[in-house]
C-alpha positions in Angstrom: 170.6 105.8 74.0 169.9 106.9 69.2 166.7 108.9 69.0 167.1 108.0 66.0 166.2 104.2 67.0 163.9 104.4 69.0 160.1 102.8 68.6 157.1 105.2 70.3 154.8 101.9 70.9 157.5 100.8 73.7 159.3 102.5 76.7 162.8 102.0 77.9 163.3 101.2 81.3 167.0 102.3 83.2 168.2 101.8 86.6 168.8 104.6 88.8 173.0 105.0 88.2 172.7 104.1 84.3 170.9 106.5 83.6 173.3 109.0 81.1 173.3 112.2 82.7 177.1 113.3 81.7 177.5 116.4 80.4 178.2 114.5 76.7 175.5 112.6 76.8 172.4 114.2 78.5 171.9 115.9 75.3 171.6 112.9 73.9 168.9 111.4 76.4 167.3 115.1 76.4 166.8 114.5 72.7 165.1 110.7 73.1 162.7 112.0 75.4 161.0 114.2 73.6 160.6 111.2 71.4 159.9 108.3 73.2 159.2 107.3 77.2 161.6 106.4 79.7 161.1 104.9 83.0 163.7 104.5 85.4 163.7 102.5 89.1 166.1 102.4 91.5 169.0 100.5 91.9 168.6 96.5 93.8 171.4 97.5 96.4 168.6 100.2 97.9 167.8 97.4 100.5 167.0 99.6 102.7 163.8 101.2 100.4 166.4 104.3 100.3 165.1 106.8 97.3 167.2 108.9 95.2 167.1 112.6 94.3 164.6 112.4 91.3 164.7 115.9 89.7 167.7 115.7 87.4 165.6 112.8 86.1 163.1 114.9 86.0 165.4 118.1 84.0 166.7 115.4 81.5 163.2 114.9 81.0 162.4 111.5 82.4 158.6 110.6 82.3 158.1 107.8 85.0 160.7 108.4 88.1 159.7 105.3 90.5 160.7 106.1 94.3 159.8 103.6 97.8 156.4 105.3 98.8 157.1 103.6 101.6 160.0 106.0 102.7 158.9 109.1 104.3 161.5 111.6 103.3 162.8 114.7 101.0 162.2 113.4 97.5 158.8 111.3 98.1 157.8 114.7 99.5 158.7 116.4 96.3 157.4 114.0 94.3 153.9 114.6 95.9 154.4 118.7 95.3 155.2 118.1 91.9 152.4 116.1 91.2 149.3 117.8 92.7 150.2 120.2 90.0 147.2 120.4 86.9 144.4 118.9 89.8 146.4 116.0 91.2 145.5 113.8 88.0 149.3 112.3 88.3 150.6 113.7 85.2 151.6 116.9 84.2 153.3 119.0 81.3 157.2 119.1 81.1 157.9 122.8 81.1 158.5 123.8 77.1 161.8 124.9 77.5 162.7 121.0 77.8 161.2 120.2 74.7 163.2 122.9 72.7 167.3 121.2 71.2 168.8 124.3 72.9 167.9 123.1 76.2 170.6 121.7 78.0 171.0 122.0 82.4 174.3 121.1 82.3 174.8 124.7 80.5 175.2 127.2 83.7 176.1 130.2 82.0 172.4 129.9 80.6 171.3 130.8 84.3 169.2 133.7 85.0 167.5 135.0 87.3 163.5 135.4 86.8 161.8 136.3 90.5 162.8 136.5 93.6 160.9 135.2 96.6 160.9 136.8 100.0 159.7 134.8 102.5 158.7 135.4 106.4 157.9 132.4 108.7 155.3 135.1 111.5 153.6 131.8 113.7 152.6 128.8 113.9 150.1 126.6 115.4 148.9 123.0 116.3 152.3 121.5 115.8 152.6 117.8 116.8 153.5 116.4 119.8 157.0 114.0 119.2 155.8 112.7 122.8 154.7 113.9 125.8 157.1 116.9 126.5 156.8 120.8 125.0 157.6 121.1 121.4 160.1 124.1 120.7 159.7 124.4 116.9 162.1 126.3 114.6 161.5 126.4 111.1 163.4 126.4 107.7 163.1 127.1 104.7 164.8 125.6 101.6 164.3 127.0 97.9 166.4 124.5 95.1 165.2 122.9 91.7 167.1 123.9 88.0 169.9 126.5 88.0 169.3 127.0 91.8 172.6 127.1 94.2 170.4 125.1 97.1 169.4 128.0 99.7 168.3 128.1 103.2 167.3 129.4 106.5 166.8 128.9 109.7 164.2 130.8 112.2 165.0 131.1 115.8 164.0 128.7 117.6 160.6 128.6 120.1 161.2 127.2 123.8 158.2 125.7 124.8 155.2 126.4 122.4 154.1 124.2 120.1 150.0 125.5 120.7 150.9 129.0 118.8 154.5 130.1 118.8 155.3 133.3 116.7 158.8 134.3 115.5 160.0 137.6 115.3 160.8 139.5 112.3 165.0 138.7 110.5 167.1 141.9 110.7 167.1 141.4 106.7 164.6 140.0 105.1 165.1 136.7 103.7 165.4 136.5 99.9 166.0 133.9 96.9 166.6 133.9 93.8 164.4 131.7 91.5 165.9 131.2 88.1 163.5 128.5 86.5 159.8 128.5 88.2 159.4 125.7 86.1 161.6 123.0 87.5 161.9 125.4 90.9 160.5 124.5 94.6 159.8 125.6 98.0 160.1 123.4 100.7 158.7 124.6 104.8 160.3 122.1 107.5 159.2 122.1 111.1 161.8 120.4 113.3 161.7 120.4 117.4 164.8 121.0 119.6 165.3 118.5 121.5 167.5 118.8 125.0 171.0 117.7 123.4 170.1 121.0 120.8 169.4 118.1 117.9 166.4 118.5 115.5 163.7 116.0 115.5 161.1 116.6 112.7 157.6 117.8 113.2 156.3 118.3 109.7 157.0 120.1 106.1 154.7 121.4 103.2 156.4 121.2 99.9 154.9 123.3 96.7 156.0 123.5 93.4 157.0 127.7 92.5 154.5 127.6 89.7 152.2 127.6 93.2 153.4 130.0 95.7 152.1 133.1 95.2 152.2 136.6 97.3 150.4 138.0 100.3 150.0 136.8 103.7 149.6 132.5 103.5 148.1 129.8 106.0 149.9 126.7 104.9 148.7 123.8 106.0 151.5 121.7 107.0 151.5 118.2 106.3 153.9 115.1 107.9 156.6 113.2 106.6 154.1 111.3 104.0 152.7 113.8 102.9 149.4 113.5 104.8 146.9 116.5 106.0 148.3 116.3 110.1 144.5 118.2 111.5 145.1 122.4 112.1 148.2 122.3 112.2 149.5 125.2 109.7 151.4 128.3 109.2 152.0 131.7 108.2 153.6 133.3 106.4 154.2 136.1 104.3 155.4 135.9 100.7 156.6 138.3 98.0 157.5 137.2 94.8 158.5 139.4 92.0 159.7 138.9 88.5 162.9 140.3 87.1 163.3 142.8 84.6 166.8 143.1 82.8 168.6 146.2 84.7 167.8 143.8 87.9 168.5 140.4 86.7 172.5 141.5 86.0 172.6 143.0 89.9 171.8 139.8 90.7 174.0 138.1 88.6 176.8 140.2 90.2 175.6 140.0 93.9 176.0 136.1 93.1 179.2 136.4 91.5 180.4 138.6 94.3 179.1 136.4 97.3 181.0 133.3 95.9 184.4 135.1 95.6 183.7 136.7 99.1 183.7 132.8 100.7 186.7 132.4 98.6 188.6 134.5 100.6 187.0 134.1 103.3 187.8 130.7 103.2 191.1 131.5 101.3 192.2 134.2 104.5 191.2 130.9 107.1 193.5 128.7 106.3 196.7 131.0 105.9 196.1 132.2 108.9 196.3 128.4 110.0 198.5 126.9 108.2 202.0 128.1 108.5 203.9 126.7 105.6 201.4 128.5 103.6 202.3 131.8 105.1 206.2 130.1 104.4 205.6 129.7 100.5 203.1 133.4 99.8 204.6 136.6 99.7 204.4 138.6 102.6 202.3 140.2 101.2 200.1 138.1 100.7 197.8 138.6 103.4 197.3 142.1 103.1 196.3 141.8 99.4 193.1 139.4 100.5 192.2 141.7 103.1 192.4 144.6 100.9 190.5 142.9 98.4 187.9 140.9 100.7 187.4 144.2 102.1 186.5 145.8 98.2 184.0 142.7 97.8 181.9 143.8 100.4 181.5 147.7 99.8 180.8 146.6 96.5 177.7 144.0 97.7 176.9 147.0 100.7 176.1 149.2 96.9 173.8 146.3 95.6 172.4 146.0 98.0 170.8 149.6 98.2 170.9 150.2 94.9 168.1 146.6 94.9 166.7 148.4 97.8 165.6 151.9 96.4 164.7 149.4 93.0 161.8 147.9 95.0 160.5 151.3 96.8 160.6 152.9 93.2 157.9 149.3 92.4 156.2 149.4 95.5 156.1 153.1 94.6 154.9 152.8 91.4 152.7 150.2 92.3 150.8 152.3 94.7 150.2 155.3 92.5 148.8 153.0 89.5 146.3 150.9 91.6 
């Protein structure tokens, strides 16, 4: 798509699999979308009315992303969450960064942690029942968006109580990192565990990160079509903190160390389960992996301690000045 040959009076339509999302074309497409309108529609092979993920298309500046409204899935729920902004008028202004020539969603090195959000699910009430049996609910929290590594947390199962379940606090606070608040979403999904330990959907609530506020909050629950479920809600505690420069570097180091930790754990598992790797590698390789893994874990512990001290200092300062 060339931005030099656009006509602002026209709108151009693209099938979902014809959108130029490759690294070499995405900046040209962004430039085009800053000067003209684009509409995306599902490919013809979606005979079952399945939806595609609209988020990568919004990030590339697409103005109208057509979805199958008759399908109650995560992508329709995210669509409803985005357009709940601006008073639900159906129009949302693109983030300012997307209107800049320097913006490139494919550049991971531009990723910077701007906020941390700690979420604790405390209780729920009046959850819908899938049948006549008692409900054993659990809650999944998901944070996703631009530059975000999809992060999920699942509570324990509260056995046979869908009326007023209460969940214990996790041993470690559940913290999520947010890089681009304008293009990040927070999603709560309530499932119930059946007799075969399989999850069955009960309710959900999806919000743009911009709509999240700190404190104890009652989260009204909706069905798969984003319609309100009478009386059903979650009680949650949310703590949103803006990240300073020192903390930003800390979170970046922490993220890199966690990736390396996962790589080493996987390598150790493969080494222990594949005899051909043991013969091909030097004899001391296993000890080297364990040593580096131990070093990585100790560095992560130090970073965690530093983060806790920073948080305590921030709380003390806020109490002093309030």
